[in-house]
BAFI-3210 file (N, C-alpha, C; in Angstrom, 3 decimals, decimal comma, padded with zeros to 6 digits):
// residues 275
n [1|2|3|4|5|6|7|8|9|10|11|12|13|14|15|16|17|18|19|20|21|22|23|24|25|26|27|28|29|30|31|32|33|34|35|36|37|38|39|40|41|42|43|44|45|46|47|48|49|50|51|52|53|54|55|56|57|58|59|60|61|62|63|64|65|66|67|68|69|70|71|72|73|74|75|76|77|78|79|80|81|82|83|84|85|86|87|88|89|90|91|92|93|94|95|96|97|98|99|100|101|102|103|104|105|106|107|108|109|110|111|112|113|114|115|116|117|118|119|120|121|122|123|124|125|126|127|128|129|130|131|132|133|134|135|136|137|138|139|140|141|142|143|144|145|146|147|148|149|150|151|152|153|154|155|156|157|158|159|160|161|162|163|164|165|166|167|168|169|170|171|172|173|174|175|176|177|178|179|180|181|182|183|184|185|186|187|188|189|190|191|192|193|194|195|196|197|198|199|200|201|202|203|204|205|206|207|208|209|210|211|212|213|214|215|216|217|218|219|220|221|222|223|224|225|226|227|228|229|230|231|232|233|234|235|236|237|238|239|240|241|242|243|244|245|246|247|248|249|250|251|252|253|254|255|256|257|258|259|260|261|262|263|264|265|266|267|268|269|270|271|272|273|274|275]
n.u [-009,218|-012,181|-013,680|-014,775|-016,759|-018,333|-019,472|-021,152|-020,057|-019,381|-021,628|-023,775|-025,828|-025,024|-024,924|-022,505|-019,674|-016,974|-014,549|-015,110|-015,642|-013,124|-011,714|-012,947|-012,166|-009,358|-009,153|-010,361|-008,571|-006,070|-006,542|-007,975|-006,047|-004,365|-006,019|-006,193|-003,580|-003,265|-002,331|000,410|003,661|004,548|002,376|001,464|003,776|003,583|001,248|002,281|003,690|001,972|000,928|000,266|-001,881|-000,723|-002,409|-003,445|-005,696|-006,117|-006,137|-003,549|-002,221|-000,532|003,027|003,925|001,965|001,440|002,940|005,785|005,370|003,329|000,613|-002,258|-004,649|-006,568|-009,456|-011,612|-013,911|-015,575|-016,659|-018,549|-021,691|-022,208|-023,842|-024,811|-025,195|-023,037|-020,403|-017,525|-014,521|-013,156|-013,252|-011,231|-010,434|-008,144|-006,445|-004,214|-001,511|-001,318|-003,852|-004,809|-006,994|-007,716|-009,808|-010,144|-011,128|-011,089|-010,793|-010,496|-009,057|-008,769|-008,878|-011,013|-012,375|-013,165|-016,404|-018,312|-020,981|-023,404|-024,936|-027,745|-027,876|-026,341|-027,211|-025,819|-026,101|-026,595|-025,802|-023,001|-022,292|-019,693|-017,411|-015,179|-015,439|-017,998|-017,555|-015,639|-017,093|-019,100|-017,507|-016,508|-018,694|-019,528|-020,886|-020,087|-021,906|-022,574|-020,110|-019,740|-021,852|-021,052|-018,696|-019,508|-019,079|-019,646|-018,834|-016,940|-013,544|-012,680|-012,595|-009,789|-008,654|-009,624|-009,297|-008,993|-008,222|-006,969|-006,504|-004,729|-003,711|-001,938|001,301|002,103|000,993|-002,461|-003,396|-005,427|-007,817|-008,114|-008,279|-010,666|-012,416|-012,106|-013,696|-016,145|-015,984|-015,635|-013,045|-010,659|-010,310|-012,549|-011,479|-008,383|-006,498|-005,104|-002,980|-002,185|-000,203|-000,955|001,208|003,398|003,227|004,342|007,088|007,221|006,311|008,076|010,307|009,129|008,522|009,908|009,535|009,490|006,941|005,024|002,395|001,778|003,794|003,009|000,631|001,574|003,155|001,171|-000,212|001,814|002,142|-000,337|-000,167|001,923|000,737|-001,229|000,244|001,286|003,716|006,560|009,135|012,303|014,925|017,785|019,954|023,523|024,572|022,835|023,556|026,292|029,178|031,957|035,128|034,215|034,258|033,141|029,909|027,154|024,700|025,646|026,757|025,001|022,223|018,739|015,654|012,268|010,548|007,875|006,645|006,487|006,791|007,550|009,402|007,505|004,499|003,451|001,331|001,745|003,693|003,202|003,165]
n.v [-022,904|-024,864|-026,921|-027,039|-025,085|-026,124|-028,266|-027,014|-026,022|-023,426|-021,990|-019,312|-020,002|-022,182|-024,028|-023,485|-022,527|-020,101|-021,521|-024,110|-023,588|-022,697|-025,024|-026,724|-025,405|-025,709|-028,510|-028,873|-027,471|-028,805|-031,671|-031,516|-030,585|-032,783|-034,655|-033,638|-033,941|-036,612|-037,823|-037,923|-036,239|-035,767|-036,044|-038,724|-039,563|-038,084|-039,230|-041,730|-041,386|-041,440|-042,190|-044,979|-044,872|-045,287|-047,135|-050,006|-051,418|-050,628|-051,467|-052,195|-052,023|-054,789|-054,651|-055,598|-055,326|-052,858|-051,239|-049,090|-047,933|-048,270|-047,673|-047,963|-046,624|-043,930|-042,965|-040,283|-038,972|-036,243|-035,147|-037,338|-038,877|-041,125|-044,317|-044,122|-041,456|-039,841|-037,653|-037,817|-036,044|-036,702|-039,465|-042,066|-044,291|-046,582|-048,273|-050,831|-052,075|-054,793|-055,736|-055,265|-053,469|-050,479|-048,819|-045,646|-043,519|-040,117|-037,887|-034,600|-032,019|-028,591|-025,855|-026,440|-028,807|-032,340|-033,404|-034,114|-035,390|-035,762|-038,852|-041,094|-044,384|-046,566|-048,823|-051,479|-050,424|-047,759|-044,232|-043,207|-040,750|-039,991|-038,711|-039,907|-042,619|-043,189|-042,875|-044,871|-047,180|-047,091|-047,275|-049,859|-051,375|-050,907|-052,075|-053,856|-052,844|-050,406|-049,110|-049,006|-047,275|-045,015|-044,165|-044,062|-046,274|-049,073|-051,776|-052,261|-053,064|-055,956|-055,306|-055,018|-053,824|-051,577|-048,327|-045,748|-042,363|-039,750|-036,369|-033,670|-030,496|-030,957|-031,464|-033,520|-036,894|-037,116|-038,600|-038,496|-038,123|-040,556|-042,294|-041,497|-042,164|-044,889|-045,698|-046,101|-048,167|-051,607|-053,860|-055,634|-052,571|-052,296|-051,535|-050,447|-047,740|-044,483|-041,588|-038,249|-035,307|-031,987|-030,306|-031,667|-031,852|-029,891|-030,417|-032,663|-031,716|-029,773|-030,544|-030,808|-028,431|-027,155|-028,460|-029,754|-029,450|-026,704|-026,159|-028,118|-027,518|-024,956|-025,493|-026,955|-024,974|-023,163|-024,607|-024,816|-022,097|-021,620|-023,272|-022,015|-019,551|-020,283|-021,006|-023,578|-024,592|-025,821|-024,126|-023,941|-023,387|-021,261|-019,734|-019,769|-017,572|-015,540|-014,493|-014,198|-012,162|-010,428|-011,148|-011,826|-013,989|-017,361|-017,912|-018,691|-018,312|-018,547|-021,024|-022,977|-025,025|-024,780|-026,462|-026,928|-029,522|-031,644|-033,159|-036,279|-038,235|-041,443|-044,531|-046,428|-048,029|-047,169|-045,517|-046,475|-048,383|-050,042|-051,921]
n.w [017,572|017,106|018,171|020,779|020,608|018,557|019,872|021,606|023,948|024,468|024,443|025,413|027,140|028,525|031,541|032,943|034,867|034,847|035,189|034,230|031,538|030,658|031,039|029,160|026,819|026,891|026,738|024,229|022,523|022,877|022,608|020,277|018,439|018,594|017,409|014,756|013,944|013,993|016,269|016,314|016,370|018,983|020,700|021,220|022,479|024,811|025,978|026,542|028,875|030,982|034,322|036,471|039,205|042,545|043,984|045,477|044,490|041,894|038,526|036,092|032,765|031,327|030,635|028,132|026,196|025,061|022,599|021,771|019,356|016,361|016,141|014,349|013,747|015,107|016,745|017,579|019,954|021,204|024,359|024,906|025,727|028,236|028,877|031,532|031,833|032,532|031,371|029,944|028,900|026,502|024,261|023,190|020,626|020,011|017,528|017,073|015,030|015,260|015,621|018,159|020,199|021,914|024,223|025,448|027,987|028,651|031,258|031,798|033,710|034,639|036,125|037,731|040,123|040,522|039,393|041,660|043,730|046,385|046,577|046,673|048,168|045,971|043,356|041,313|038,784|039,092|039,510|041,421|042,336|042,461|040,228|038,812|039,558|038,528|035,766|035,332|035,986|034,005|031,704|031,968|031,337|028,751|025,762|022,650|020,736|021,926|021,759|019,004|018,283|019,688|018,390|015,783|014,145|012,184|012,483|014,884|015,791|017,782|021,242|023,269|025,543|028,185|029,287|031,729|031,748|033,596|033,496|034,777|036,260|038,228|039,740|041,223|041,487|041,930|044,470|046,533|045,078|043,741|045,897|047,045|044,980|045,054|047,145|046,042|044,302|043,460|044,491|042,540|040,539|037,758|035,285|033,753|035,146|034,748|035,197|034,136|033,657|032,645|032,601|031,634|028,914|027,114|026,989|025,349|022,944|022,070|020,431|017,975|016,871|014,762|012,247|008,827|007,597|007,324|008,182|010,149|011,944|012,733|014,096|016,291|017,469|018,201|020,190|022,099|022,701|023,874|026,150|027,490|028,026|029,828|031,973|032,056|031,350|032,628|034,487|033,037|033,755|034,457|032,123|031,648|030,234|030,766|033,150|033,367|033,739|032,456|033,887|036,370|039,116|038,877|040,201|042,455|040,923|038,363|037,898|038,659|037,794|037,515|037,782|037,330|037,081|035,828|038,537|040,336|038,450|038,077|038,095|037,789|036,730|033,467|031,045|028,428|028,808|030,886|034,026]
ca.u [-009,875|-013,630|-014,364|-015,585|-017,941|-019,163|-020,189|-021,988|-019,419|-019,219|-022,945|-024,021|-026,804|-024,480|-024,907|-021,132|-018,936|-015,785|-013,534|-015,474|-015,471|-011,692|-011,345|-013,407|-011,324|-008,043|-009,347|-010,629|-007,373|-005,004|-006,938|-008,354|-004,808|-003,934|-006,858|-005,828|-002,244|-003,276|-001,684|001,872|004,289|004,749|001,188|001,519|004,876|003,033|000,368|003,068|004,262|000,931|001,254|-000,776|-001,886|-000,224|-003,497|-003,350|-006,861|-006,202|-005,519|-002,674|-002,050|000,787|003,959|004,223|000,851|001,349|004,257|006,176|004,856|002,437|-000,803|-002,751|-005,688|-007,114|-010,744|-011,897|-015,249|-015,479|-017,780|-019,587|-022,576|-022,185|-025,182|-025,273|-025,370|-021,785|-019,867|-016,085|-014,139|-012,774|-013,134|-010,271|-010,392|-006,834|-006,279|-002,817|-001,295|-001,471|-005,278|-005,192|-007,761|-007,880|-010,773|-009,651|-011,934|-010,246|-011,404|-009,470|-009,360|-007,844|-008,999|-012,103|-012,172|-014,063|-017,841|-018,882|-022,140|-023,934|-025,957|-028,352|-027,243|-026,401|-027,152|-024,722|-026,324|-026,907|-024,684|-022,495|-022,035|-018,265|-017,247|-014,254|-016,032|-019,106|-017,000|-014,992|-018,151|-019,727|-016,524|-016,369|-019,916|-019,869|-020,954|-019,631|-022,880|-022,398|-018,869|-019,997|-022,667|-020,267|-017,714|-020,064|-018,428|-020,605|-018,303|-015,663|-012,663|-012,857|-011,919|-008,918|-008,405|-010,371|-008,473|-009,463|-007,089|-007,307|-005,496|-004,884|-002,566|-001,084|002,645|002,140|-000,172|-003,491|-003,867|-006,707|-008,933|-008,274|-008,724|-012,082|-013,128|-012,034|-014,797|-017,351|-015,669|-015,193|-011,629|-009,913|-011,086|-012,919|-010,670|-007,101|-006,582|-003,827|-003,014|-001,234|-000,203|-000,863|002,504|004,431|002,989|005,225|008,372|007,117|005,995|009,142|011,161|008,351|008,182|010,596|009,490|009,378|005,572|004,736|001,083|001,891|004,643|002,225|-000,314|002,339|003,541|-000,023|-000,475|002,851|001,811|-001,475|000,320|002,683|-000,207|-001,969|001,168|001,432|005,057|007,435|010,348|013,339|016,260|018,513|021,124|024,734|024,789|021,960|024,073|027,745|029,808|033,397|035,991|033,601|034,485|031,886|029,159|025,987|023,746|026,257|027,166|023,955|021,029|017,506|014,614|011,011|009,967|006,623|007,021|005,647|007,063|008,330|009,754|006,499|003,659|003,136|000,188|002,170|004,702|002,696|003,615]
ca.v [-024,207|-024,676|-028,123|-026,722|-024,343|-027,055|-029,108|-026,193|-025,753|-021,982|-021,363|-018,455|-020,561|-023,339|-023,835|-023,691|-021,379|-019,715|-022,567|-025,216|-023,147|-022,697|-026,434|-027,223|-024,818|-026,359|-029,858|-028,731|-027,043|-029,808|-032,938|-031,215|-030,598|-034,186|-035,314|-033,183|-034,447|-038,075|-038,316|-037,885|-034,961|-035,630|-036,305|-040,097|-039,620|-037,559|-040,239|-042,866|-041,106|-041,471|-043,046|-045,706|-044,452|-046,326|-047,640|-051,441|-051,974|-050,130|-052,325|-051,591|-052,854|-055,423|-053,856|-056,091|-055,230|-051,545|-050,936|-047,691|-047,456|-049,256|-047,299|-047,936|-045,604|-043,435|-042,304|-039,343|-038,438|-035,251|-035,049|-038,343|-039,173|-042,543|-044,814|-043,684|-040,015|-039,122|-037,108|-037,550|-035,012|-037,298|-040,918|-042,439|-045,690|-046,778|-049,570|-051,125|-052,845|-056,231|-055,972|-054,937|-052,219|-049,871|-047,750|-044,780|-042,368|-039,067|-036,836|-033,555|-030,925|-027,454|-025,120|-027,013|-030,148|-033,342|-033,099|-035,100|-034,950|-036,777|-039,678|-042,116|-045,689|-046,898|-050,195|-051,663|-049,644|-046,375|-043,320|-043,149|-039,365|-039,740|-038,613|-040,911|-043,945|-043,358|-043,079|-046,189|-048,196|-047,073|-047,768|-051,312|-052,045|-050,581|-053,233|-053,546|-051,969|-049,073|-048,530|-048,693|-046,058|-043,910|-043,707|-044,074|-047,360|-050,171|-053,039|-051,954|-054,195|-056,454|-054,462|-055,786|-053,139|-050,360|-047,528|-044,427|-041,442|-038,530|-035,342|-032,521|-029,588|-031,337|-031,941|-034,809|-037,722|-036,752|-039,823|-038,353|-038,299|-041,990|-042,943|-041,199|-042,968|-046,282|-045,973|-046,394|-049,210|-052,886|-054,143|-054,546|-051,739|-053,075|-051,129|-049,853|-046,301|-043,770|-040,132|-037,497|-033,878|-031,039|-029,619|-032,453|-031,898|-029,008|-031,092|-033,619|-031,004|-028,837|-031,018|-030,852|-027,054|-026,710|-029,527|-029,250|-029,098|-025,453|-026,214|-028,899|-026,754|-023,844|-026,029|-027,267|-023,708|-022,595|-025,321|-024,405|-020,738|-021,747|-023,833|-020,970|-018,536|-020,827|-021,359|-025,036|-024,943|-025,684|-023,336|-024,850|-023,086|-020,073|-019,993|-019,103|-016,305|-014,506|-013,979|-014,070|-010,885|-010,614|-010,892|-012,193|-015,390|-018,129|-017,838|-019,566|-018,173|-018,815|-022,408|-023,905|-025,119|-024,998|-027,045|-027,320|-030,469|-032,253|-034,094|-037,462|-039,198|-042,487|-045,624|-047,475|-048,299|-046,090|-045,785|-047,286|-049,400|-050,972|-051,894]
ca.w [017,549|017,150|018,627|021,959|020,172|017,798|020,829|022,465|025,222|024,637|024,339|026,570|028,074|029,217|032,993|033,354|035,353|034,084|035,257|033,346|030,151|030,378|030,972|027,865|025,774|026,924|026,201|022,800|021,798|022,925|021,996|018,900|017,652|018,539|016,400|013,417|013,619|014,048|017,483|016,210|016,701|020,419|021,523|021,716|023,447|026,062|026,556|027,030|030,191|032,009|035,463|037,184|040,612|043,455|044,818|045,180|043,795|040,517|037,518|035,085|031,575|031,304|029,834|026,786|025,259|024,430|022,036|021,638|018,069|015,784|016,175|012,972|013,621|016,370|016,558|018,658|020,207|022,256|025,296|024,667|026,848|028,551|029,198|032,850|031,813|032,733|030,127|029,960|027,937|025,219|024,150|022,147|020,226|019,381|016,881|016,806|013,797|015,528|015,869|019,532|020,235|023,230|024,416|026,519|028,367|029,221|032,063|031,894|034,625|034,573|037,385|038,522|040,647|039,967|039,528|042,572|044,488|047,292|045,922|047,515|048,039|044,547|042,884|040,369|037,571|039,417|039,703|042,790|042,681|042,268|038,779|038,294|039,750|037,582|034,432|035,310|035,952|032,677|030,740|032,101|030,880|027,365|024,866|021,289|020,077|022,515|021,223|017,606|018,224|020,229|017,411|014,445|013,411|012,042|012,985|015,537|016,087|019,155|022,224|024,145|026,819|028,517|030,184|032,124|031,866|034,322|033,178|035,666|036,314|039,357|039,464|041,899|041,217|042,917|045,114|047,237|044,147|043,498|047,136|047,193|043,977|045,470|048,066|045,269|043,333|044,003|044,262|041,894|039,620|036,560|034,130|034,111|035,370|034,640|035,401|033,329|033,971|031,534|032,621|030,967|027,467|026,337|026,788|024,246|021,704|021,714|019,334|016,732|016,482|013,541|011,262|007,447|007,231|008,041|008,815|011,374|012,863|013,260|015,061|017,493|018,079|018,820|021,439|023,048|023,142|024,780|027,412|028,181|028,497|030,955|033,035|032,080|030,885|033,794|034,377|032,565|034,286|034,022|031,286|032,119|029,536|031,294|034,413|033,358|033,448|032,252|035,020|037,645|039,470|038,827|041,446|042,595|039,830|037,062|037,713|039,081|036,943|038,246|036,926|037,948|036,148|036,283|039,572|040,479|037,387|038,701|037,197|037,854|035,563|032,544|030,169|027,279|029,107|031,876|035,406]
c.u [-011,389|-014,376|-015,254|-016,860|-018,891|-020,025|-020,991|-021,381|-019,258|-020,548|-023,213|-025,021|-026,316|-024,464|-023,523|-020,563|-017,714|-014,746|-013,845|-015,325|-013,992|-011,165|-011,733|-012,549|-009,956|-008,133|-009,537|-009,358|-006,308|-005,421|-007,475|-007,137|-004,280|-004,734|-006,419|-004,471|-002,161|-002,569|-000,178|002,404|004,364|003,559|001,165|002,657|004,417|002,143|001,147|003,643|003,226|001,264|000,036|-000,754|-001,491|-001,281|-003,608|-004,492|-006,959|-005,457|-004,561|-002,535|-000,661|001,729|004,124|003,124|000,754|002,720|004,535|005,700|003,857|000,974|-001,295|-003,794|-006,121|-008,371|-011,044|-013,400|-015,124|-016,788|-018,901|-020,453|-022,613|-023,595|-025,698|-025,394|-024,121|-021,180|-018,371|-015,730|-013,820|-012,829|-012,208|-010,378|-009,111|-006,736|-004,808|-002,695|-001,470|-002,880|-005,688|-005,863|-007,959|-008,995|-010,319|-010,657|-011,041|-011,108|-010,316|-009,938|-008,311|-007,887|-010,059|-011,715|-013,131|-015,519|-018,515|-020,112|-022,597|-025,055|-026,529|-027,612|-027,446|-026,420|-026,018|-024,866|-026,555|-025,633|-024,284|-022,362|-020,575|-017,954|-016,337|-014,860|-017,159|-018,592|-016,358|-016,034|-018,818|-018,789|-016,436|-017,558|-020,298|-019,818|-020,367|-020,598|-022,772|-021,190|-019,050|-020,809|-021,875|-019,347|-018,249|-019,419|-019,386|-020,110|-016,949|-014,846|-012,895|-012,001|-011,090|-008,759|-009,256|-009,557|-009,158|-008,242|-007,568|-006,185|-005,765|-003,650|-001,606|000,311|002,942|000,870|-001,222|-004,128|-005,180|-007,919|-009,194|-008,751|-010,204|-012,911|-013,184|-013,188|-016,063|-017,151|-015,248|-013,711|-011,497|-010,813|-011,388|-012,152|-009,343|-007,232|-005,192|-004,056|-001,902|-001,346|-000,132|000,543|003,619|004,298|004,012|006,557|008,335|006,808|007,163|009,939|010,442|007,987|008,724|010,656|009,244|007,975|005,164|003,385|001,128|002,725|003,865|001,225|000,383|002,718|002,354|-000,343|000,556|002,575|000,648|-001,030|001,116|001,745|-000,952|-001,056|001,400|002,748|006,003|008,662|011,517|014,740|016,861|019,694|022,320|024,866|023,922|022,534|025,569|028,194|031,311|034,146|035,414|033,836|033,157|031,210|027,939|025,069|024,344|026,525|026,109|022,791|019,832|016,451|013,415|010,298|008,659|006,966|006,074|005,889|008,019|008,664|008,729|005,729|003,378|001,962|000,572|003,101|004,338|003,361|004,876]
c.v [-024,013|-025,867|-027,827|-025,991|-025,239|-027,894|-028,304|-025,836|-024,256|-021,252|-020,520|-019,016|-021,844|-023,082|-024,086|-022,404|-021,133|-020,835|-023,703|-024,830|-023,164|-024,122|-027,028|-026,679|-025,481|-027,761|-029,811|-028,417|-028,136|-031,089|-032,725|-031,208|-032,014|-034,940|-034,925|-033,726|-035,964|-038,649|-038,262|-036,548|-034,708|-035,978|-037,727|-040,266|-039,121|-038,605|-041,400|-042,634|-041,133|-042,507|-043,780|-045,263|-045,607|-046,675|-049,121|-051,997|-051,560|-051,061|-051,528|-052,566|-053,485|-054,715|-054,306|-055,803|-053,878|-051,151|-049,437|-047,099|-048,495|-048,949|-047,142|-046,851|-045,172|-042,631|-041,461|-039,060|-037,489|-035,180|-036,055|-038,518|-040,680|-043,013|-044,375|-042,161|-039,208|-038,741|-036,831|-036,544|-035,574|-038,814|-041,206|-043,931|-045,881|-048,181|-049,757|-052,036|-054,340|-056,578|-055,794|-053,569|-051,770|-048,843|-046,950|-043,662|-041,375|-038,083|-035,802|-032,434|-029,825|-026,701|-025,706|-028,390|-031,132|-032,985|-034,183|-034,515|-036,094|-037,538|-040,664|-043,428|-046,220|-048,402|-050,298|-050,781|-048,162|-045,537|-043,288|-041,708|-038,998|-039,795|-039,695|-042,306|-044,195|-043,600|-044,449|-047,292|-048,254|-047,631|-049,288|-052,065|-051,734|-051,826|-052,865|-052,636|-050,545|-048,370|-048,153|-047,423|-044,836|-043,306|-043,686|-045,116|-048,549|-051,463|-052,782|-053,212|-054,665|-055,657|-055,340|-055,142|-051,881|-049,603|-046,208|-043,554|-040,132|-037,519|-034,120|-031,627|-029,946|-031,734|-033,218|-035,571|-037,481|-037,970|-039,646|-038,553|-039,789|-042,717|-042,689|-042,021|-044,432|-046,669|-046,408|-047,521|-050,485|-053,073|-055,499|-053,735|-052,523|-052,701|-050,563|-048,345|-045,687|-042,277|-039,476|-036,026|-033,046|-030,457|-030,401|-032,449|-031,092|-029,676|-032,005|-032,944|-030,170|-029,283|-031,063|-029,455|-026,687|-027,827|-028,961|-028,799|-027,837|-025,462|-026,963|-028,151|-025,612|-024,329|-026,357|-025,988|-023,054|-023,279|-024,932|-022,999|-020,763|-022,263|-022,800|-019,929|-018,994|-021,250|-022,851|-025,508|-024,749|-024,843|-024,257|-024,478|-021,824|-020,489|-019,207|-017,707|-015,186|-013,846|-013,672|-012,654|-011,101|-010,296|-011,255|-013,673|-016,135|-018,166|-018,745|-019,507|-018,587|-020,292|-023,433|-023,855|-025,427|-025,544|-027,407|-028,237|-030,986|-033,360|-035,282|-038,491|-040,238|-043,547|-046,743|-047,590|-047,048|-046,517|-046,727|-048,410|-050,300|-050,909|-052,673]
c.w [017,734|017,743|019,829|021,562|019,396|018,731|021,836|023,795|025,486|024,524|025,576|027,566|028,737|030,717|033,568|033,903|034,497|034,059|034,292|031,878|029,757|030,245|029,621|026,728|025,723|026,340|024,690|022,028|021,749|022,209|020,575|017,988|017,519|017,485|014,994|012,983|013,716|015,261|017,452|016,707|018,206|021,277|022,063|022,716|024,811|026,738|027,156|028,421|031,305|033,076|035,987|038,638|041,527|044,489|044,496|044,342|042,336|039,572|036,644|033,928|031,606|030,330|028,395|025,771|024,556|023,893|022,003|020,318|017,555|015,921|014,741|012,762|015,012|016,069|017,800|018,742|021,387|023,045|024,976|025,919|027,059|028,914|030,565|032,953|032,066|031,391|030,266|028,866|026,554|025,342|022,974|021,885|019,423|018,825|016,550|015,592|014,013|015,988|017,319|019,542|021,674|023,190|025,630|026,756|029,083|029,993|032,348|032,817|034,452|035,905|038,300|039,050|040,002|040,278|040,358|043,272|045,396|046,584|046,930|047,327|046,632|044,323|041,881|039,141|037,837|039,545|041,167|043,279|042,551|040,775|038,207|038,412|038,760|036,168|034,299|035,218|034,585|031,617|030,777|031,497|029,442|026,489|023,505|020,541|020,609|021,905|019,763|017,455|018,671|019,171|015,982|013,556|013,373|012,684|013,642|015,801|017,514|020,138|023,158|025,520|026,944|029,557|030,497|032,371|032,480|034,095|034,047|035,576|037,441|038,892|040,239|041,542|042,304|043,575|045,873|046,336|043,920|044,752|047,390|046,210|044,400|046,397|047,332|044,262|044,047|043,702|043,575|040,962|038,349|035,302|034,647|034,220|035,347|034,838|034,587|033,695|032,698|031,455|031,952|029,444|026,672|026,036|025,566|022,907|021,185|020,494|017,996|016,229|015,105|012,503|009,864|007,060|008,003|008,749|010,136|012,407|013,504|014,313|016,377|018,223|018,779|020,149|022,497|023,585|024,135|026,144|028,201|028,775|029,745|032,104|033,169|031,476|032,067|033,487|034,070|033,007|033,723|033,160|031,807|031,522|030,094|032,540|034,362|033,013|033,367|033,534|036,359|037,905|039,431|040,191|041,381|041,396|038,503|036,827|038,107|038,101|037,826|037,293|037,763|036,972|036,708|037,267|039,592|039,395|037,941|037,665|037,274|036,556|034,758|031,669|029,034|027,638|030,259|033,222|035,633]
res [x|x|x|x|x|x|x|x|x|x|x|x|x|x|x|x|x|x|x|x|x|x|x|x|x|x|x|x|x|x|x|x|x|x|x|x|x|x|x|x|x|x|x|x|x|x|x|x|x|x|x|x|x|x|x|x|x|x|x|x|x|x|x|x|x|x|x|x|x|x|x|x|x|x|x|x|x|x|x|x|x|x|x|x|x|x|x|x|x|x|x|x|x|x|x|x|x|x|x|x|x|x|x|x|x|x|x|x|x|x|x|x|x|x|x|x|x|x|x|x|x|x|x|x|x|x|x|x|x|x|x|x|x|x|x|x|x|x|x|x|x|x|x|x|x|x|x|x|x|x|x|x|x|x|x|x|x|x|x|x|x|x|x|x|x|x|x|x|x|x|x|x|x|x|x|x|x|x|x|x|x|x|x|x|x|x|x|x|x|x|x|x|x|x|x|x|x|x|x|x|x|x|x|x|x|x|x|x|x|x|x|x|x|x|x|x|x|x|x|x|x|x|x|x|x|x|x|x|x|x|x|x|x|x|x|x|x|x|x|x|x|x|x|x|x|x|x|x|x|x|x|x|x|x|x|x|x|x|x|x|x|x|x|x|x|x|x|x|x|x|x|x|x|x|x]
***
């Protein structure tokens, strides 16, 4: 994938450490493939499993407004610069067939934590120093002209919803991050917020590995190989055949299944199905 390099994320003079470069590469490879495939082949299924953090002040999208299908178009911008100077990893503009349009800012983390710093007392338009809070505040204030410039669209469709999506390697929803962000935001949050784990992506891509289109299948296989290499594919269990020996009475290892699934997935609010 070349998106990270195109955007200067691999330049030797970038003031980034090793962790941030690896984070940019992972974002580039996964969301770049999602862009090339139009969001299908398991990627939208993955987004639909995003969770709303169980913080009372965080808004969620009502369940009836985001269907399981019906995305007419999706536009991508990588590492956009927001009016307040913050730079999320990806901006997505999703247009549904019923004229509902979503703007989603994605902040993706791999090995590094959030880019927070101590800031002076902030006015409504100033940076707070908290990365999530700053992105949420900027997202809530983007005008139609801002959105048009961001995506290179002359006349963007009216925006119905604004969502912030935080992607991490955690297997539990990282509530401390949201609680810290809450200190810098008025209640309720001005936009809806959701969290997603990198470790849940492979499950949604697996069934698309052996599709008729060899090019699409190869792209999916490459992403799966990348996730395995980075340790982002949860252990799926021992198979009976790996332990069974003829004439041996069934034992603990032969009859028990083990699974380390992406934890924290609850029956609460989801990115696509609401609260």
